C-alpha positions, 0 to 999 in steps of 0.5 A: 682838548677843547670839545667845542673845537675841531680835533687835530686829525679833523683839521688835517683832513680839511686842509689836506688830502689823505695822500698829502698827509701820508707824504708829509714826513718831517717838518721843513728844514728851514725851521731848523736853520741853526742845524744846517740840515740838507734834505737828505739829512732829515731822515738821520736827524734825531727828532726824538732827542730834539722834540722840544726844539722842533715843537717850539719852532713849529709853534712859532713859525710852522706851516700847516704841513709842519704841524702834520709832521710833528703830530706824525712824529710825536703824537698828540701827547708828545706835542702837548708835552713839548708845548708845555716845555717851551720857555718863551712865547709871544702873547699871540702864540700863548693865546692860540695854545691855551685856546686850541689845546685847552692847556691852562697858562699855569702849565706852560713854562713860558708863563711861569718864568720870573720876569727879568729884572735889570740889576740896580745899576742899570735902572 
């Protein structure tokens, strides 16, 4: 992690009270729109098996509360491992990740993909 920046727990304490942090358990169900989850089903959802999907959705569309939830679910190492496996991100998100988490671009799966080249008959 970049030592010049705040670490994640310090950032959470700046945004939320300890009571608010302890009340956050799961990312918002709207991030998993294709799973069709209801609030009561969040506790039964297999968060560990779907870590990469959940981290990807939080990086793309998550609120601060969702970041707290994934840190509580997976820990810093699990979040960073999930971030490295995200297959597709926009430049803005890549810039945030590389700066905030101090992850080199060469370690990100989204930066190591070969660009899609259309077949010659579509040129």
